[in-house]
Phi, psi and omega in degrees: 000321174295333176294323179291327180281345184264354178276176190295323179293317182293315179295313178297322180295320180295310179296323180290322183294314179297320179293316180295324178295315180297323181289325184289320176299312181293320183293323178296316177303310180302313178296325177290317176304307187287333170298314180298314182297314180305312179299321179293315181300318180299316178300314183296320179297310183304313181297322177295319178294321175295320178297315176297319178294322179294316177303309179304309181301320180294315178298321179295320185288324176291323176295318178297320181294320180291322172304311182298320176294317173304314179298312183298319183295314183293327176290321178301310181299316180297320177296318175300313181293324175300317174297315174302315177301314181295315175295319179297321182290319177293318176303306183306309181295321178297310177298323173295313177303319181294316184290321176296320178293319182295320180295318181293322178292322177294323179295316182282333188294314175301323183286326179287325181290322178291322173295320184284328183272355182283334183274339187257147183265350186275147180250143178254136178288144184262141176279126182291145181269160181286165180275351178295331178078024178280337180255068186265153180274156180304136175100351179279355182274359173097358184257143169290157182307323181287323177286331171300315172302317180292324178297315182293326180289321178296318177297322178291317178299320176296314183294322174290332177288321176303312177297318176298314181298311178302321178293316176295322182290332183283353177280120182277108184286337188252006178285149175275149174287132188249022177268000000 
């Protein structure tokens, strides 16, 4: 039997068998190595996917929080501007009513003074006014009473508009609500 192994075919067969056994051992080691590597790569992939999912969730939460903060801020600004509008409207209407009432009193005063003074015969001396013209009687400015009232109404309107613009400009649109 040893003779059969020592001949050329036996030696070649033994060498081939040993080579194949060595290749099988190497292949088994490589397979084990790549199985370990594959498991490690699979873990890294799972960790990467988990990190990505966490990042997406964090961005969505931050986006939702920013939207809620923007909505609350917009509501705050709208409420402040609405309050300013209401105050301005009330002030404007009150000032117009006062100016109209004052104009009506001035319109009725000369007629009442003429009616009350017609029955008495005594004359009252008048205090002379200074020539500077600072104490003028109504109507000496050259405007008829209706035009004077219109000018007063327009002046009030412009004054209230200026106040409204300043108040609207004071509303900080990007400030956070501290309530």
